[in-house]
N, CA, C and O atoms as a Maestro MAE file, in Angstrom:
{
 s_m_m2io_version
 :::
 2.0.0
}

f_m_ct {
 s_m_title
 :::
 protein
 m_atom[340] {
  # First column is atom index #
  i_m_mmod_type
  r_m_x_coord
  r_m_y_coord
  r_m_z_coord
  i_m_residue_number
  s_m_chain_name
  s_m_pdb_residue_name
  s_m_pdb_atom_name
  i_m_atomic_number
  :::
  1 25 -112.881 74.685 -150.805 1 A "ARG " " N  " 7
  2 3 -113.451 73.813 -151.809 1 A "ARG " " CA " 6
  3 2 -114.357 74.578 -152.770 1 A "ARG " " C  " 6
  4 15 -114.576 74.148 -153.902 1 A "ARG " " O  " 8
  5 25 -114.872 75.696 -152.319 2 A "ARG " " N  " 7
  6 3 -115.712 76.537 -153.174 2 A "ARG " " CA " 6
  7 2 -115.161 77.959 -153.120 2 A "ARG " " C  " 6
  8 15 -114.775 78.443 -152.057 2 A "ARG " " O  " 8
  9 25 -115.128 78.617 -154.262 3 A "VAL " " N  " 7
  10 3 -114.609 79.982 -154.309 3 A "VAL " " CA " 6
  11 2 -115.431 80.808 -155.298 3 A "VAL " " C  " 6
  12 15 -115.881 80.311 -156.331 3 A "VAL " " O  " 8
  13 25 -115.610 82.068 -154.955 4 A "GLN " " N  " 7
  14 3 -116.196 83.046 -155.861 4 A "GLN " " CA " 6
  15 2 -115.132 84.105 -156.105 4 A "GLN " " C  " 6
  16 15 -114.543 84.631 -155.161 4 A "GLN " " O  " 8
  17 25 -114.888 84.415 -157.366 5 A "VAL " " N  " 7
  18 3 -113.805 85.319 -157.732 5 A "VAL " " CA " 6
  19 2 -114.375 86.557 -158.399 5 A "VAL " " C  " 6
  20 15 -115.206 86.468 -159.303 5 A "VAL " " O  " 8
  21 25 -113.914 87.715 -157.939 6 A "ILE " " N  " 7
  22 3 -114.282 88.982 -158.564 6 A "ILE " " CA " 6
  23 2 -113.010 89.798 -158.734 6 A "ILE " " C  " 6
  24 15 -112.099 89.700 -157.913 6 A "ILE " " O  " 8
  25 25 -112.938 90.589 -159.771 7 A "CYS " " N  " 7
  26 3 -111.763 91.423 -160.035 7 A "CYS " " CA " 6
  27 2 -112.188 92.891 -159.988 7 A "CYS " " C  " 6
  28 15 -112.442 93.487 -161.035 7 A "CYS " " O  " 8
  29 25 -112.269 93.481 -158.801 8 A "PRO " " N  " 7
  30 3 -112.795 94.841 -158.672 8 A "PRO " " CA " 6
  31 2 -111.926 95.913 -159.307 8 A "PRO " " C  " 6
  32 15 -112.384 97.040 -159.492 8 A "PRO " " O  " 8
  33 25 -110.699 95.594 -159.640 9 A "GLY " " N  " 7
  34 3 -109.827 96.562 -160.293 9 A "GLY " " CA " 6
  35 2 -110.160 96.776 -161.754 9 A "GLY " " C  " 6
  36 15 -109.631 97.693 -162.381 9 A "GLY " " O  " 8
  37 25 -111.015 95.956 -162.298 10 A "PHE " " N  " 7
  38 3 -111.392 96.055 -163.702 10 A "PHE " " CA " 6
  39 2 -112.835 96.536 -163.816 10 A "PHE " " C  " 6
  40 15 -113.735 95.922 -163.245 10 A "PHE " " O  " 8
  41 25 -113.067 97.632 -164.549 11 A "ALA " " N  " 7
  42 3 -114.437 98.108 -164.784 11 A "ALA " " CA " 6
  43 2 -115.105 97.282 -165.872 11 A "ALA " " C  " 6
  44 15 -116.331 97.252 -165.982 11 A "ALA " " O  " 8
  45 25 -114.288 96.615 -166.673 12 A "ALA " " N  " 7
  46 3 -114.813 95.798 -167.768 12 A "ALA " " CA " 6
  47 2 -113.979 94.531 -167.870 12 A "ALA " " C  " 6
  48 15 -112.770 94.549 -167.637 12 A "ALA " " O  " 8
  49 25 -114.632 93.438 -168.219 13 A "ASP " " N  " 7
  50 3 -113.878 92.206 -168.432 13 A "ASP " " CA " 6
  51 2 -113.011 92.376 -169.673 13 A "ASP " " C  " 6
  52 15 -113.437 92.952 -170.673 13 A "ASP " " O  " 8
  53 25 -111.804 91.871 -169.590 14 A "CYS " " N  " 7
  54 3 -110.881 91.950 -170.713 14 A "CYS " " CA " 6
  55 2 -110.194 90.592 -170.836 14 A "CYS " " C  " 6
  56 15 -110.529 89.659 -170.106 14 A "CYS " " O  " 8
  57 25 -109.254 90.477 -171.738 15 A "LEU " " N  " 7
  58 3 -108.582 89.198 -171.928 15 A "LEU " " CA " 6
  59 2 -107.891 88.722 -170.659 15 A "LEU " " C  " 6
  60 15 -107.857 87.522 -170.386 15 A "LEU " " O  " 8
  61 25 -107.337 89.651 -169.878 16 A "GLU " " N  " 7
  62 3 -106.680 89.241 -168.631 16 A "GLU " " CA " 6
  63 2 -107.659 88.562 -167.687 16 A "GLU " " C  " 6
  64 15 -107.373 87.488 -167.157 16 A "GLU " " O  " 8
  65 25 -108.808 89.182 -167.477 17 A "THR " " N  " 7
  66 3 -109.751 88.598 -166.523 17 A "THR " " CA " 6
  67 2 -110.384 87.338 -167.081 17 A "THR " " C  " 6
  68 15 -110.549 86.359 -166.355 17 A "THR " " O  " 8
  69 25 -110.737 87.345 -168.345 18 A "LEU " " N  " 7
  70 3 -111.431 86.188 -168.905 18 A "LEU " " CA " 6
  71 2 -110.502 84.995 -169.110 18 A "LEU " " C  " 6
  72 15 -110.864 83.862 -168.793 18 A "LEU " " O  " 8
  73 25 -109.316 85.246 -169.634 19 A "GLU " " N  " 7
  74 3 -108.378 84.146 -169.922 19 A "GLU " " CA " 6
  75 2 -107.621 83.718 -168.667 19 A "GLU " " C  " 6
  76 15 -107.645 82.546 -168.291 19 A "GLU " " O  " 8
  77 25 -106.953 84.668 -168.027 20 A "GLU " " N  " 7
  78 3 -106.085 84.304 -166.909 20 A "GLU " " CA " 6
  79 2 -106.862 83.959 -165.646 20 A "GLU " " C  " 6
  80 15 -106.588 82.942 -165.009 20 A "GLU " " O  " 8
  81 25 -107.810 84.781 -165.285 21 A "ILE " " N  " 7
  82 3 -108.518 84.568 -164.019 21 A "ILE " " CA " 6
  83 2 -109.606 83.500 -164.174 21 A "ILE " " C  " 6
  84 15 -109.626 82.517 -163.434 21 A "ILE " " O  " 8
  85 25 -110.485 83.694 -165.113 22 A "ASN " " N  " 7
  86 3 -111.639 82.800 -165.219 22 A "ASN " " CA " 6
  87 2 -111.295 81.434 -165.809 22 A "ASN " " C  " 6
  88 15 -111.897 80.436 -165.412 22 A "ASN " " O  " 8
  89 25 -110.362 81.359 -166.727 23 A "MET " " N  " 7
  90 3 -110.073 80.071 -167.365 23 A "MET " " CA " 6
  91 2 -108.875 79.364 -166.719 23 A "MET " " C  " 6
  92 15 -109.002 78.243 -166.226 23 A "MET " " O  " 8
  93 25 -107.714 80.025 -166.724 24 A "GLN " " N  " 7
  94 3 -106.505 79.381 -166.208 24 A "GLN " " CA " 6
  95 2 -106.598 79.103 -164.712 24 A "GLN " " C  " 6
  96 15 -106.282 78.002 -164.262 24 A "GLN " " O  " 8
  97 25 -107.033 80.101 -163.939 25 A "ASN " " N  " 7
  98 3 -107.107 79.890 -162.490 25 A "ASN " " CA " 6
  99 2 -108.219 78.935 -162.112 25 A "ASN " " C  " 6
  100 15 -108.110 78.232 -161.107 25 A "ASN " " O  " 8
  101 25 -109.286 78.894 -162.892 26 A "ARG " " N  " 7
  102 3 -110.351 77.905 -162.660 26 A "ARG " " CA " 6
  103 2 -109.764 76.501 -162.779 26 A "ARG " " C  " 6
  104 15 -109.993 75.640 -161.929 26 A "ARG " " O  " 8
  105 25 -109.002 76.289 -163.856 27 A "GLU " " N  " 7
  106 3 -108.404 74.976 -164.099 27 A "GLU " " CA " 6
  107 2 -107.446 74.589 -162.969 27 A "GLU " " C  " 6
  108 15 -107.471 73.456 -162.488 27 A "GLU " " O  " 8
  109 25 -106.602 75.538 -162.550 28 A "ILE " " N  " 7
  110 3 -105.656 75.269 -161.455 28 A "ILE " " CA " 6
  111 2 -106.414 74.916 -160.178 28 A "ILE " " C  " 6
  112 15 -106.063 73.957 -159.491 28 A "ILE " " O  " 8
  113 25 -107.442 75.681 -159.862 29 A "PHE " " N  " 7
  114 3 -108.216 75.462 -158.642 29 A "PHE " " CA " 6
  115 2 -108.894 74.094 -158.659 29 A "PHE " " C  " 6
  116 15 -108.845 73.362 -157.671 29 A "PHE " " O  " 8
  117 25 -109.518 73.755 -159.768 30 A "LEU " " N  " 7
  118 3 -110.235 72.477 -159.848 30 A "LEU " " CA " 6
  119 2 -109.263 71.296 -159.826 30 A "LEU " " C  " 6
  120 15 -109.551 70.273 -159.204 30 A "LEU " " O  " 8
  121 25 -108.117 71.426 -160.499 31 A "GLN " " N  " 7
  122 3 -107.124 70.353 -160.493 31 A "GLN " " CA " 6
  123 2 -106.512 70.161 -159.099 31 A "GLN " " C  " 6
  124 15 -106.046 69.070 -158.768 31 A "GLN " " O  " 8
  125 25 -106.516 71.211 -158.296 32 A "ALA " " N  " 7
  126 3 -105.955 71.123 -156.952 32 A "ALA " " CA " 6
  127 2 -106.979 70.607 -155.941 32 A "ALA " " C  " 6
  128 15 -106.708 70.576 -154.741 32 A "ALA " " O  " 8
  129 25 -108.146 70.206 -156.423 33 A "GLY " " N  " 7
  130 3 -109.148 69.641 -155.525 33 A "GLY " " CA " 6
  131 2 -110.330 70.533 -155.234 33 A "GLY " " C  " 6
  132 15 -111.243 70.133 -154.512 33 A "GLY " " O  " 8
  133 25 -110.330 71.745 -155.785 34 A "GLY " " N  " 7
  134 3 -111.482 72.622 -155.605 34 A "GLY " " CA " 6
  135 2 -112.710 72.018 -156.272 34 A "GLY " " C  " 6
  136 15 -112.603 71.276 -157.248 34 A "GLY " " O  " 8
  137 25 -113.855 72.342 -155.738 35 A "GLU " " N  " 7
  138 3 -115.090 71.757 -156.267 35 A "GLU " " CA " 6
  139 2 -115.920 72.745 -157.088 35 A "GLU " " C  " 6
  140 15 -116.494 72.384 -158.115 35 A "GLU " " O  " 8
  141 25 -115.974 73.966 -156.634 36 A "GLN " " N  " 7
  142 3 -116.785 74.958 -157.343 36 A "GLN " " CA " 6
  143 2 -116.012 76.257 -157.486 36 A "GLN " " C  " 6
  144 15 -115.530 76.818 -156.502 36 A "GLN " " O  " 8
  145 25 -115.898 76.725 -158.710 37 A "PHE " " N  " 7
  146 3 -115.237 77.993 -159.024 37 A "PHE " " CA " 6
  147 2 -116.263 78.852 -159.726 37 A "PHE " " C  " 6
  148 15 -116.742 78.489 -160.800 37 A "PHE " " O  " 8
  149 25 -116.608 79.979 -159.144 38 A "HIS " " N  " 7
  150 3 -117.604 80.864 -159.746 38 A "HIS " " CA " 6
  151 2 -116.967 82.221 -159.999 38 A "HIS " " C  " 6
  152 15 -116.561 82.911 -159.064 38 A "HIS " " O  " 8
  153 25 -116.881 82.599 -161.274 39 A "TYR " " N  " 7
  154 3 -116.336 83.908 -161.640 39 A "TYR " " CA " 6
  155 2 -117.488 84.901 -161.713 39 A "TYR " " C  " 6
  156 15 -118.467 84.676 -162.424 39 A "TYR " " O  " 8
  157 25 -117.368 85.996 -160.979 40 A "ILE " " N  " 7
  158 3 -118.390 87.047 -160.985 40 A "ILE " " CA " 6
  159 2 -117.972 88.082 -162.007 40 A "ILE " " C  " 6
  160 15 -116.931 88.719 -161.851 40 A "ILE " " O  " 8
  161 25 -118.774 88.263 -163.064 41 A "PRO " " N  " 7
  162 3 -118.369 89.171 -164.141 41 A "PRO " " CA " 6
  163 2 -118.313 90.627 -163.690 41 A "PRO " " C  " 6
  164 15 -118.955 91.021 -162.716 41 A "PRO " " O  " 8
  165 25 -117.530 91.414 -164.423 42 A "ALA " " N  " 7
  166 3 -117.425 92.846 -164.151 42 A "ALA " " CA " 6
  167 2 -118.768 93.516 -164.443 42 A "ALA " " C  " 6
  168 15 -119.656 92.943 -165.075 42 A "ALA " " O  " 8
  169 25 -118.877 94.743 -163.958 43 A "LEU " " N  " 7
  170 3 -120.144 95.465 -164.101 43 A "LEU " " CA " 6
  171 2 -120.574 95.668 -165.548 43 A "LEU " " C  " 6
  172 15 -121.759 95.859 -165.823 43 A "LEU " " O  " 8
  173 25 -119.622 95.628 -166.472 44 A "ASN " " N  " 7
  174 3 -119.995 95.877 -167.860 44 A "ASN " " CA " 6
  175 2 -120.904 94.792 -168.427 44 A "ASN " " C  " 6
  176 15 -121.414 94.926 -169.540 44 A "ASN " " O  " 8
  177 25 -121.106 93.735 -167.678 45 A "ALA " " N  " 7
  178 3 -122.013 92.675 -168.124 45 A "ALA " " CA " 6
  179 2 -123.467 93.133 -168.028 45 A "ALA " " C  " 6
  180 15 -124.358 92.477 -168.568 45 A "ALA " " O  " 8
  181 25 -123.713 94.239 -167.354 46 A "GLU " " N  " 7
  182 3 -125.064 94.755 -167.181 46 A "GLU " " CA " 6
  183 2 -125.216 96.070 -167.949 46 A "GLU " " C  " 6
  184 15 -124.341 96.933 -167.893 46 A "GLU " " O  " 8
  185 25 -126.328 96.214 -168.662 47 A "ALA " " N  " 7
  186 3 -126.576 97.429 -169.450 47 A "ALA " " CA " 6
  187 2 -126.633 98.671 -168.569 47 A "ALA " " C  " 6
  188 15 -126.249 99.756 -169.007 47 A "ALA " " O  " 8
  189 25 -127.107 98.526 -167.331 48 A "GLY " " N  " 7
  190 3 -127.210 99.663 -166.431 48 A "GLY " " CA " 6
  191 2 -125.871 100.294 -166.095 48 A "GLY " " C  " 6
  192 15 -125.810 101.467 -165.727 48 A "GLY " " O  " 8
  193 25 -124.780 99.513 -166.221 49 A "HIS " " N  " 7
  194 3 -123.443 100.032 -165.929 49 A "HIS " " CA " 6
  195 2 -123.098 101.195 -166.854 49 A "HIS " " C  " 6
  196 15 -122.586 102.218 -166.399 49 A "HIS " " O  " 8
  197 25 -123.371 101.049 -168.129 50 A "ILE " " N  " 7
  198 3 -123.078 102.116 -169.094 50 A "ILE " " CA " 6
  199 2 -123.921 103.345 -168.787 50 A "ILE " " C  " 6
  200 15 -123.429 104.470 -168.878 50 A "ILE " " O  " 8
  201 25 -125.178 103.145 -168.426 51 A "GLN " " N  " 7
  202 3 -126.049 104.271 -168.113 51 A "GLN " " CA " 6
  203 2 -125.544 105.025 -166.889 51 A "GLN " " C  " 6
  204 15 -125.551 106.256 -166.874 51 A "GLN " " O  " 8
  205 25 -125.108 104.302 -165.865 52 A "VAL " " N  " 7
  206 3 -124.577 104.955 -164.667 52 A "VAL " " CA " 6
  207 2 -123.329 105.751 -165.018 52 A "VAL " " C  " 6
  208 15 -123.176 106.886 -164.565 52 A "VAL " " O  " 8
  209 25 -122.431 105.173 -165.822 53 A "MET " " N  " 7
  210 3 -121.225 105.894 -166.227 53 A "MET " " CA " 6
  211 2 -121.583 107.160 -166.998 53 A "MET " " C  " 6
  212 15 -120.997 108.216 -166.762 53 A "MET " " O  " 8
  213 25 -122.535 107.061 -167.915 54 A "ALA " " N  " 7
  214 3 -122.972 108.228 -168.686 54 A "ALA " " CA " 6
  215 2 -123.565 109.294 -167.775 54 A "ALA " " C  " 6
  216 15 -123.301 110.482 -167.958 54 A "ALA " " O  " 8
  217 25 -124.363 108.879 -166.794 55 A "ASP " " N  " 7
  218 3 -124.962 109.828 -165.853 55 A "ASP " " CA " 6
  219 2 -123.895 110.551 -165.034 55 A "ASP " " C  " 6
  220 15 -123.970 111.765 -164.847 55 A "ASP " " O  " 8
  221 25 -122.899 109.805 -164.545 56 A "VAL " " N  " 7
  222 3 -121.828 110.411 -163.743 56 A "VAL " " CA " 6
  223 2 -121.030 111.393 -164.588 56 A "VAL " " C  " 6
  224 15 -120.712 112.490 -164.128 56 A "VAL " " O  " 8
  225 25 -120.704 111.011 -165.815 57 A "ILE " " N  " 7
  226 3 -119.939 111.897 -166.703 57 A "ILE " " CA " 6
  227 2 -120.734 113.157 -166.999 57 A "ILE " " C  " 6
  228 15 -120.195 114.262 -166.932 57 A "ILE " " O  " 8
  229 25 -122.008 113.001 -167.326 58 A "THR " " N  " 7
  230 3 -122.853 114.156 -167.633 58 A "THR " " CA " 6
  231 2 -122.961 115.082 -166.426 58 A "THR " " C  " 6
  232 15 -122.885 116.303 -166.568 58 A "THR " " O  " 8
  233 25 -123.134 114.512 -165.259 59 A "GLN " " N  " 7
  234 3 -123.262 115.307 -164.041 59 A "GLN " " CA " 6
  235 2 -121.989 116.101 -163.745 59 A "GLN " " C  " 6
  236 15 -122.058 117.274 -163.379 59 A "GLN " " O  " 8
  237 25 -120.831 115.465 -163.903 60 A "HIS " " N  " 7
  238 3 -119.578 116.112 -163.508 60 A "HIS " " CA " 6
  239 2 -118.901 116.884 -164.635 60 A "HIS " " C  " 6
  240 15 -118.127 117.803 -164.367 60 A "HIS " " O  " 8
  241 25 -119.173 116.534 -165.874 61 A "ALA " " N  " 7
  242 3 -118.564 117.265 -166.985 61 A "ALA " " CA " 6
  243 2 -119.317 118.562 -167.219 61 A "ALA " " C  " 6
  244 15 -118.757 119.535 -167.724 61 A "ALA " " O  " 8
  245 25 -120.601 118.567 -166.846 62 A "GLY " " N  " 7
  246 3 -121.391 119.785 -166.974 62 A "GLY " " CA " 6
  247 2 -121.389 120.311 -168.387 62 A "GLY " " C  " 6
  248 15 -121.630 119.576 -169.344 62 A "GLY " " O  " 8
  249 25 -121.114 121.588 -168.503 63 A "ASP " " N  " 7
  250 3 -121.200 122.246 -169.814 63 A "ASP " " CA " 6
  251 2 -119.829 122.511 -170.430 63 A "ASP " " C  " 6
  252 15 -119.670 123.459 -171.198 63 A "ASP " " O  " 8
  253 25 -118.846 121.691 -170.103 64 A "TRP " " N  " 7
  254 3 -117.490 121.961 -170.586 64 A "TRP " " CA " 6
  255 2 -117.391 121.985 -172.103 64 A "TRP " " C  " 6
  256 15 -116.518 122.658 -172.651 64 A "TRP " " O  " 8
  257 25 -118.273 121.260 -172.796 65 A "LEU " " N  " 7
  258 3 -118.224 121.265 -174.259 65 A "LEU " " CA " 6
  259 2 -118.733 122.578 -174.841 65 A "LEU " " C  " 6
  260 15 -118.403 122.914 -175.979 65 A "LEU " " O  " 8
  261 25 -119.521 123.317 -174.091 66 A "THR " " N  " 7
  262 3 -120.085 124.565 -174.609 66 A "THR " " CA " 6
  263 2 -119.315 125.790 -174.141 66 A "THR " " C  " 6
  264 15 -119.633 126.903 -174.560 66 A "THR " " O  " 8
  265 25 -118.312 125.619 -173.285 67 A "LEU " " N  " 7
  266 3 -117.527 126.752 -172.814 67 A "LEU " " CA " 6
  267 2 -116.630 127.278 -173.923 67 A "LEU " " C  " 6
  268 15 -116.183 126.508 -174.773 67 A "LEU " " O  " 8
  269 25 -116.359 128.577 -173.927 68 A "PRO " " N  " 7
  270 3 -115.465 129.120 -174.965 68 A "PRO " " CA " 6
  271 2 -114.052 128.571 -174.804 68 A "PRO " " C  " 6
  272 15 -113.601 128.284 -173.695 68 A "PRO " " O  " 8
  273 25 -113.372 128.433 -175.923 69 A "VAL " " N  " 7
  274 3 -112.000 127.920 -175.918 69 A "VAL " " CA " 6
  275 2 -111.075 129.003 -175.404 69 A "VAL " " C  " 6
  276 15 -111.121 130.144 -175.864 69 A "VAL " " O  " 8
  277 25 -110.224 128.635 -174.437 70 A "ARG " " N  " 7
  278 3 -109.250 129.591 -173.912 70 A "ARG " " CA " 6
  279 2 -108.123 129.765 -174.917 70 A "ARG " " C  " 6
  280 15 -107.566 128.791 -175.422 70 A "ARG " " O  " 8
  281 25 -107.800 131.009 -175.196 71 A "GLN " " N  " 7
  282 3 -106.704 131.286 -176.109 71 A "GLN " " CA " 6
  283 2 -105.360 131.299 -175.381 71 A "GLN " " C  " 6
  284 15 -104.304 131.251 -176.011 71 A "GLN " " O  " 8
  285 25 -105.409 131.365 -174.059 72 A "ASP " " N  " 7
  286 3 -104.186 131.432 -173.270 72 A "ASP " " CA " 6
  287 2 -103.686 130.015 -172.980 72 A "ASP " " C  " 6
  288 15 -103.771 129.537 -171.849 72 A "ASP " " O  " 8
  289 25 -103.172 129.361 -173.999 73 A "THR " " N  " 7
  290 3 -102.678 128.001 -173.829 73 A "THR " " CA " 6
  291 2 -101.347 128.012 -173.099 73 A "THR " " C  " 6
  292 15 -100.724 129.062 -172.945 73 A "THR " " O  " 8
  293 25 -100.917 126.856 -172.656 74 A "SER " " N  " 7
  294 3 -99.643 126.787 -171.936 74 A "SER " " CA " 6
  295 2 -98.475 127.233 -172.825 74 A "SER " " C  " 6
  296 15 -97.508 127.808 -172.327 74 A "SER " " O  " 8
  297 25 -98.556 126.975 -174.127 75 A "SER " " N  " 7
  298 3 -97.460 127.410 -174.999 75 A "SER " " CA " 6
  299 2 -97.455 128.932 -175.123 75 A "SER " " C  " 6
  300 15 -96.387 129.541 -175.198 75 A "SER " " O  " 8
  301 25 -98.634 129.551 -175.144 76 A "ASN " " N  " 7
  302 3 -98.684 131.019 -175.189 76 A "ASN " " CA " 6
  303 2 -98.125 131.609 -173.899 76 A "ASN " " C  " 6
  304 15 -97.408 132.610 -173.931 76 A "ASN " " O  " 8
  305 25 -98.450 130.994 -172.767 77 A "ARG " " N  " 7
  306 3 -97.916 131.474 -171.487 77 A "ARG " " CA " 6
  307 2 -96.401 131.310 -171.453 77 A "ARG " " C  " 6
  308 15 -95.688 132.193 -170.975 77 A "ARG " " O  " 8
  309 25 -95.911 130.179 -171.962 78 A "ALA " " N  " 7
  310 3 -94.467 129.941 -171.982 78 A "ALA " " CA " 6
  311 2 -93.763 130.979 -172.842 78 A "ALA " " C  " 6
  312 15 -92.714 131.492 -172.452 78 A "ALA " " O  " 8
  313 25 -94.321 131.298 -174.005 79 A "LYS " " N  " 7
  314 3 -93.725 132.314 -174.895 79 A "LYS " " CA " 6
  315 2 -93.728 133.675 -174.222 79 A "LYS " " C  " 6
  316 15 -92.761 134.429 -174.336 79 A "LYS " " O  " 8
  317 25 -94.827 134.000 -173.510 80 A "ALA " " N  " 7
  318 3 -94.915 135.272 -172.806 80 A "ALA " " CA " 6
  319 2 -93.854 135.381 -171.713 80 A "ALA " " C  " 6
  320 15 -93.441 136.484 -171.356 80 A "ALA " " O  " 8
  321 25 -93.420 134.260 -171.191 81 A "LEU " " N  " 7
  322 3 -92.396 134.239 -170.148 81 A "LEU " " CA " 6
  323 2 -90.982 134.132 -170.716 81 A "LEU " " C  " 6
  324 15 -90.011 134.039 -169.964 81 A "LEU " " O  " 8
  325 25 -90.868 134.144 -172.064 82 A "GLY " " N  " 7
  326 3 -89.547 134.177 -172.690 82 A "GLY " " CA " 6
  327 2 -89.117 132.931 -173.412 82 A "GLY " " C  " 6
  328 15 -87.994 132.877 -173.913 82 A "GLY " " O  " 8
  329 25 -89.970 131.919 -173.488 83 A "ALA " " N  " 7
  330 3 -89.610 130.684 -174.202 83 A "ALA " " CA " 6
  331 2 -89.515 130.977 -175.691 83 A "ALA " " C  " 6
  332 15 -90.217 131.842 -176.215 83 A "ALA " " O  " 8
  333 25 -88.644 130.250 -176.356 84 A "GLU " " N  " 7
  334 3 -88.513 130.399 -177.807 84 A "GLU " " CA " 6
  335 2 -89.496 129.489 -178.500 84 A "GLU " " C  " 6
  336 15 -89.894 128.462 -177.950 84 A "GLU " " O  " 8
  337 25 -89.893 129.859 -179.713 85 A "SER " " N  " 7
  338 3 -90.858 129.051 -180.464 85 A "SER " " CA " 6
  339 2 -90.285 127.742 -180.873 85 A "SER " " C  " 6
  340 15 -90.967 126.942 -181.513 85 A "SER " " O  " 8
  :::
 }
 m_bond[339] {
  # First column is bond index #
  i_m_from
  i_m_to
  i_m_order
  :::
  1 1 2 1
  2 2 3 1
  3 3 4 2
  4 3 5 1
  5 5 6 1
  6 6 7 1
  7 7 8 2
  8 7 9 1
  9 9 10 1
  10 10 11 1
  11 11 12 2
  12 11 13 1
  13 13 14 1
  14 14 15 1
  15 15 16 2
  16 15 17 1
  17 17 18 1
  18 18 19 1
  19 19 20 2
  20 19 21 1
  21 21 22 1
  22 22 23 1
  23 23 24 2
  24 23 25 1
  25 25 26 1
  26 26 27 1
  27 27 28 2
  28 27 29 1
  29 29 30 1
  30 30 31 1
  31 31 32 2
  32 31 33 1
  33 33 34 1
  34 34 35 1
  35 35 36 2
  36 35 37 1
  37 37 38 1
  38 38 39 1
  39 39 40 2
  40 39 41 1
  41 41 42 1
  42 42 43 1
  43 43 44 2
  44 43 45 1
  45 45 46 1
  46 46 47 1
  47 47 48 2
  48 47 49 1
  49 49 50 1
  50 50 51 1
  51 51 52 2
  52 51 53 1
  53 53 54 1
  54 54 55 1
  55 55 56 2
  56 55 57 1
  57 57 58 1
  58 58 59 1
  59 59 60 2
  60 59 61 1
  61 61 62 1
  62 62 63 1
  63 63 64 2
  64 63 65 1
  65 65 66 1
  66 66 67 1
  67 67 68 2
  68 67 69 1
  69 69 70 1
  70 70 71 1
  71 71 72 2
  72 71 73 1
  73 73 74 1
  74 74 75 1
  75 75 76 2
  76 75 77 1
  77 77 78 1
  78 78 79 1
  79 79 80 2
  80 79 81 1
  81 81 82 1
  82 82 83 1
  83 83 84 2
  84 83 85 1
  85 85 86 1
  86 86 87 1
  87 87 88 2
  88 87 89 1
  89 89 90 1
  90 90 91 1
  91 91 92 2
  92 91 93 1
  93 93 94 1
  94 94 95 1
  95 95 96 2
  96 95 97 1
  97 97 98 1
  98 98 99 1
  99 99 100 2
  100 99 101 1
  101 101 102 1
  102 102 103 1
  103 103 104 2
  104 103 105 1
  105 105 106 1
  106 106 107 1
  107 107 108 2
  108 107 109 1
  109 109 110 1
  110 110 111 1
  111 111 112 2
  112 111 113 1
  113 113 114 1
  114 114 115 1
  115 115 116 2
  116 115 117 1
  117 117 118 1
  118 118 119 1
  119 119 120 2
  120 119 121 1
  121 121 122 1
  122 122 123 1
  123 123 124 2
  124 123 125 1
  125 125 126 1
  126 126 127 1
  127 127 128 2
  128 127 129 1
  129 129 130 1
  130 130 131 1
  131 131 132 2
  132 131 133 1
  133 133 134 1
  134 134 135 1
  135 135 136 2
  136 135 137 1
  137 137 138 1
  138 138 139 1
  139 139 140 2
  140 139 141 1
  141 141 142 1
  142 142 143 1
  143 143 144 2
  144 143 145 1
  145 145 146 1
  146 146 147 1
  147 147 148 2
  148 147 149 1
  149 149 150 1
  150 150 151 1
  151 151 152 2
  152 151 153 1
  153 153 154 1
  154 154 155 1
  155 155 156 2
  156 155 157 1
  157 157 158 1
  158 158 159 1
  159 159 160 2
  160 159 161 1
  161 161 162 1
  162 162 163 1
  163 163 164 2
  164 163 165 1
  165 165 166 1
  166 166 167 1
  167 167 168 2
  168 167 169 1
  169 169 170 1
  170 170 171 1
  171 171 172 2
  172 171 173 1
  173 173 174 1
  174 174 175 1
  175 175 176 2
  176 175 177 1
  177 177 178 1
  178 178 179 1
  179 179 180 2
  180 179 181 1
  181 181 182 1
  182 182 183 1
  183 183 184 2
  184 183 185 1
  185 185 186 1
  186 186 187 1
  187 187 188 2
  188 187 189 1
  189 189 190 1
  190 190 191 1
  191 191 192 2
  192 191 193 1
  193 193 194 1
  194 194 195 1
  195 195 196 2
  196 195 197 1
  197 197 198 1
  198 198 199 1
  199 199 200 2
  200 199 201 1
  201 201 202 1
  202 202 203 1
  203 203 204 2
  204 203 205 1
  205 205 206 1
  206 206 207 1
  207 207 208 2
  208 207 209 1
  209 209 210 1
  210 210 211 1
  211 211 212 2
  212 211 213 1
  213 213 214 1
  214 214 215 1
  215 215 216 2
  216 215 217 1
  217 217 218 1
  218 218 219 1
  219 219 220 2
  220 219 221 1
  221 221 222 1
  222 222 223 1
  223 223 224 2
  224 223 225 1
  225 225 226 1
  226 226 227 1
  227 227 228 2
  228 227 229 1
  229 229 230 1
  230 230 231 1
  231 231 232 2
  232 231 233 1
  233 233 234 1
  234 234 235 1
  235 235 236 2
  236 235 237 1
  237 237 238 1
  238 238 239 1
  239 239 240 2
  240 239 241 1
  241 241 242 1
  242 242 243 1
  243 243 244 2
  244 243 245 1
  245 245 246 1
  246 246 247 1
  247 247 248 2
  248 247 249 1
  249 249 250 1
  250 250 251 1
  251 251 252 2
  252 251 253 1
  253 253 254 1
  254 254 255 1
  255 255 256 2
  256 255 257 1
  257 257 258 1
  258 258 259 1
  259 259 260 2
  260 259 261 1
  261 261 262 1
  262 262 263 1
  263 263 264 2
  264 263 265 1
  265 265 266 1
  266 266 267 1
  267 267 268 2
  268 267 269 1
  269 269 270 1
  270 270 271 1
  271 271 272 2
  272 271 273 1
  273 273 274 1
  274 274 275 1
  275 275 276 2
  276 275 277 1
  277 277 278 1
  278 278 279 1
  279 279 280 2
  280 279 281 1
  281 281 282 1
  282 282 283 1
  283 283 284 2
  284 283 285 1
  285 285 286 1
  286 286 287 1
  287 287 288 2
  288 287 289 1
  289 289 290 1
  290 290 291 1
  291 291 292 2
  292 291 293 1
  293 293 294 1
  294 294 295 1
  295 295 296 2
  296 295 297 1
  297 297 298 1
  298 298 299 1
  299 299 300 2
  300 299 301 1
  301 301 302 1
  302 302 303 1
  303 303 304 2
  304 303 305 1
  305 305 306 1
  306 306 307 1
  307 307 308 2
  308 307 309 1
  309 309 310 1
  310 310 311 1
  311 311 312 2
  312 311 313 1
  313 313 314 1
  314 314 315 1
  315 315 316 2
  316 315 317 1
  317 317 318 1
  318 318 319 1
  319 319 320 2
  320 319 321 1
  321 321 322 1
  322 322 323 1
  323 323 324 2
  324 323 325 1
  325 325 326 1
  326 326 327 1
  327 327 328 2
  328 327 329 1
  329 329 330 1
  330 330 331 1
  331 331 332 2
  332 331 333 1
  333 333 334 1
  334 334 335 1
  335 335 336 2
  336 335 337 1
  337 337 338 1
  338 338 339 1
  339 339 340 2
  :::
 }
}
């Protein structure tokens, strides 16, 4: 009679979660005799979510933007092994 719905596969609410899950399924549940339907929003509803994502990216990306560009690209390696241009 009461349900709480969360979509953990989505990092952000999108049209699928908002339209299909929160609106259409709410209507189906209530019409079938359900009394309370509570949709729990994705983490993007909180400002701290973006900060955590930024922190994780900064921590794991490290200094990749400041590293020198490798000249040995896959196409250069392929040519060195005999591939045609």
